[in-house]
C-alpha positions in Angstrom: 62.6 32.5 29.3 65.0 30.7 27.0 62.7 27.7 26.5 62.8 27.9 22.7 60.8 30.0 20.3 57.4 28.9 19.0 58.6 28.0 15.6 55.2 26.9 14.3 53.6 30.2 15.4 56.4 32.2 13.7 56.0 30.2 10.6 52.2 30.9 10.6 52.9 34.6 11.1 55.3 34.6 8.2 52.8 32.9 6.0 50.0 35.3 7.0 51.9 38.6 6.8 53.3 40.6 4.0 55.6 42.4 6.5 58.9 41.0 7.9 58.4 39.0 11.1 60.8 39.5 14.0 60.9 36.8 16.7 61.4 37.8 20.3 61.8 35.6 23.2 62.9 32.0 23.9 66.0 31.9 21.8 68.5 29.6 23.4 70.7 28.2 20.7 72.0 28.5 17.1 69.5 25.7 16.3 66.7 27.9 17.4 68.0 30.7 15.1 68.4 28.3 12.2 64.8 27.0 12.7 63.5 30.6 12.6 65.5 31.4 9.5 64.2 28.3 7.8 60.6 29.3 8.4 61.2 32.8 7.0 61.6 34.9 10.1 63.4 38.1 9.1 65.2 38.8 12.5 65.3 37.7 16.1 65.9 39.4 19.4 68.6 37.4 21.2 69.4 39.6 24.2 69.1 37.1 27.1 70.9 34.4 25.2 73.9 36.7 24.6 73.7 38.2 28.1 73.8 34.8 29.8 76.5 33.5 27.5 74.2 30.8 26.0 75.0 32.1 22.5 78.5 32.9 21.4 78.2 36.4 19.8 81.1 35.8 17.4 79.8 32.5 16.1 76.3 33.9 15.8 77.5 36.9 13.9 79.6 34.8 11.6 76.8 32.3 10.8 74.1 34.9 10.2 76.1 37.8 8.7 74.7 39.0 5.4 
């Protein structure tokens, strides 16, 4: 619903799991993606944010390219 991810929950999952954690839902900004990256999330589903134009796909790809 693009209300922001539950970063604390994602951080807890990262700490509790030996597997990569993928966040899905709530992403609304690059700040959300930065927060998820900071807590160790391996990837995020950003479909609605791209679909609605909330996230610029080029800026997102440039910042998070590996």
